[in-house]
C-alpha positions, 0 to 999 in steps of 0.5 A: 541135528539142529535143535529147532528142526527137531522141535519144529518136527515135533510141534508140527507133528502134534499140530497135524495130529490134533488138526486132523482130529479136529477137522475130521470130527467137526466136518467129516464125522457121520451124524445122521438124523434120528428120523432120517431114513437110510438111502440104501436099505438091504432087502435081506434084513433079518426076519423077526418071525420065528423060523423052525429049526433056526438058531435060538437067537433067531427065534426071539419073539417078534416085536408087535407090528402095531404102532408104539403106545404113545408115552405120557409126557408127565408123571400124572399122565403116565398114571392114567395111560392106557398101558398098565405100568409099574412105576419106577421111583428110586433116588436116581431113576424115574419112569415105569415098566410096561406090563405089555411085554414087560418092557423097560421103556420109560426111564429118566435120569434124575441127576442129569439135565440136557443143558447147564440150565438147572430148569432144562429137561432131565435126560430121558434115556428110554422111551416107548413113544415118538418116532424113536422108541428105545427099550430093554426086554427080558423073556423066554424063547421056546426051543420048539414053537408051541405057544408055551412062552410069553409073546413079546406083547404078553400082558403081565401082572405085577404084585406091586405098583411101584419099583423102588430101591428097597422093594422089588417087583414080581411080574407074572404070566401063565401060558394056556397050558399052565406054565407059570413065568415070573420076572423078579425085578430089583433096583439098587440106589443107582442104575443097575437092575437085577432081573431074575427069570423063573419058570414053573412047569405046572403043565403035563408036558415038558418044556424046552426053552432059552432065556433071552434079553434084548435092547432095541433102538429105533433110528440112527442117533446123532453121534458126537464125534466118530473119530475119537469116541465110540458110540453104537453097539458094543460088548465083551465076549470071553474077556475081549471088547468088541465095538460095533458102529451102527454102520458096521451092522447096516453093512454086515451080511444079512445085517447081522453080527453074531458072537458066542461067549461065556458070560460077558455083556452087550450094550448100546452106548452114547457119549455119556449114557449106556444101556447094557445087558449082562447074563450070568457070568458063568453061562454060555450065551449066543449074542447078536447085533442086528438091524431090522429095517422097518419102513426104511428106518433102521431098528438096531437090536443087541440081544443074547440067548442062553443055552437051552433048559428042559423043565419037566412037569412039576419042575422049576428053573431060574436064571439071573441077569443084570440090566444097566441103564444110566450115566457112565460114571467111571467109579460106579462102572468100575464098582459094578465090574468088581462087586458084581463080577461083570467082565471088563465092564469098565470098558464101556467107557472109551478110554482110548489108546492111552488108557494107561494114562487116561484112567490114572489122570481121571482118578486123580482128578476125581480124588482132588475134586473130593477135596477141592469141589471144583474140577477146574482147580483139580486140573490146575493141581494135576498140572502142577504135579505133572510139572513136578514129575517132569521137573528134572527133564524140563530143567535139563531142557531149559538149561540146554535152551539157555545155553543155546541162547547164549551161543546164539550170536556165535551161531549167527556169525557162522551163518553169515560166514558159511551161509552158502556152504551148508556142509561147512556150516554144519561142521562149524556148528557141530564144533561150536556145540561141542566146545560150548557143551551144548546138546541141541536135541535136549531142548525137545525132551519135555515136549515128547512126554507131554504129547500123550498126557495132552491127549489123555487129558483131552480124552478125559475131558471129552468122554467122562460124564464127571466133566460134563457141566462141571463149572470152573469160575466166572463164565466157564460153566462147563469144562467139557465144552468150548469157551464161547465167551467171545469178543466177536459178539461183545461177550453176549451183548449182541444177540448174534451167534457167530460161526464156530470158526469165529468164536475164540473165547477168553481162555484160548486167547490166554493160552495163545498169549502164554504160548507166545511169551514162552516162545520169546524166552527161547532162542529164535531159530537160525533159519528165517523160514522156521522163525516165521513159522514159529511166530505164527504157531501161537495164532494157529494153536489159538484158533484151532484149540478155540473149539476144544474143551475149555478144561483142556485149554485151561490146562495148556495155559496153566502149563505154559505159565508154569513153564515160563516161570521155570524157564525164566528162573533158570535163565536168570540163574545162568545169567542169560539175557531174557527176551526173544533175541533178534530174528535171523535174516537170510544172509546176503549172497557174496 
C-alpha cells in the first residue's frame, strides 16, 4: 500500500472525527433556554400528591404550590429575609438552609467565579428564588398517610444560627402526636454535607416510614456540548453508572425512570458543578428520575427512598446520608469515593471513552502543576514525556520517511514511465521498496497512537474544572477556552466581536505554521491530487482547531515543533536533503 495513501486515510479519518465533533457540538447540540417552556408537554406527568398504596418513591411529600420565596441578593438581605434560615459559612461555601422545609436552597461557591475577571460574581449553585429554583431536601415519608411525618413545607427549628465546617446544626420538628424528628447537618472543609436523620417516637402508636432525599431543579438548563459531555441526571446503581439526559426523562413513559440499588448515589451534573445524594452504602433504595411539568415548565427531580422502618412507641431510629454540592474537582471526588466509600463516585466526571488515558493524563498534569504552578507548562512537559515514550516508534517512522524521500526521484521516474499502466507501476514500486529496504507503511506509525492521546487531552481540557480559567502566559487567561486574540479585530483594538468562524487566534496560527513546516520535511505524495490535499491540510486544521481549547492547540503546536526537531536531526544524520521536494505533476499521456 502506498505510504501516502495510508497517511492520508489516517489524517482524513481524524479530520472527519474531529470535524463531526466540532460541527455537531457547535451547531446541532440542543441548548434550550433556562426559561423557555417546552413545546410538547405530556398530560401524564407524575402526580406529586400522595397516592394510597403507591410505591414509597411516589409518596414523597409534594412541593408546595405557592410561589417560591424570593432569595435575598446579599448576605445582609438574607439575614432579614422573611424565611427563617441557618447561615452556611465554611472555607469554600456560603449560603443558607431554609427552615421552611429544611431545604438546601441557597449555596455559593467561594472559590469560583463566572468569568476570569476576579471581580465577576461567584458561582451560585443552588437557589430558591427567580424562575429556576434548584435545591436539595431530606425527609421522611409515611408508609401510611397519617400526618405523622414532616410535610415538605414544615417549619423546623435550629439549635444554632450558623453551620460551619466545625460546628454541625440540628434541625427539629415534632408531629402533633409527639413523634420527634431531627436532621443533624455537618459540613466538611470542602463540599460534602453529612445528613443524619433521626426519629424518636414519643407517641402511643407505632409509626412506619421511609427516609428520602431529593434534588429538584426547575427549567431545562443550557448545556455546554451534548455530544462529548454528559450534562443532566446520573447515578450509580449496584456499581453501574447510568447517565440520563433531560430529554430522556421528558420522553420516558409517564416522565419517570426508576431503578433499585443497594447503596450507590444519584445526582444532577453540569459541566463543572455537581449536586449528588448518597444514602448509606449498605442500604437498599428505590430511586427515581422524574419530570413534573408545572405551567408548561419542566421540574426535574432525582430522588431516593430507603426501605421501610417501624418505630415502636418509645423507640428510635436513624439513618445517615451524604449530600455533595460543589465543583467537580477530580482529586477531591476520588478522595470522597475512597474515604467515604461512595461507590464509583469518580464517574461523576465524564472521563469519556479513553478513560484509561484521560485519568493518567489528568493526574500527571495535576502532579506537574504542583511544582510548575502553571497548567500550560504542565502540558508542555507532558508533551515531552509523551514524545519520549513514543521516541523509538517515531525514530523508526522518521527514518522510513527519510528513506522514502531519498528514493523520491526514482519514484517520479517510475511514474513518468508507467503512469498509464497502474499494474506495472505498482509492481515496479514494490520492487523499488524491496531493493531500497523501504517500508511505506511505517511512516504512519507515530500518527496512530497520537489520536487517542489527542482526544484524551481534549477531554481533560474540556471537562476538568482544574483547567477552567487556568492561565498560561501573555494573552492566554483560560486554557479551556479558545484563543480569541485575533488579528480580525486588530487584537482587541477595534471594538467588534467577529463571528466565531472568523476568530483565528495567534496559537492556532502557530499550530498551522508548525504543521506546514513538518509537512515540508516529508516527501511529497506521488499523486498530484494527494499533494494538493496535503497542501490544504494545515489551513483546514488551523481554521477548525481555532475554536478548540487553546491548551489543546498549544499541545499540538509544541508536539509539532518537537517532531520537526526530531525529524530534522534524523534527516541530517542520514544525509537526506531538507525541504519539501518537488510537487509531482500529472505525467503527460504518451
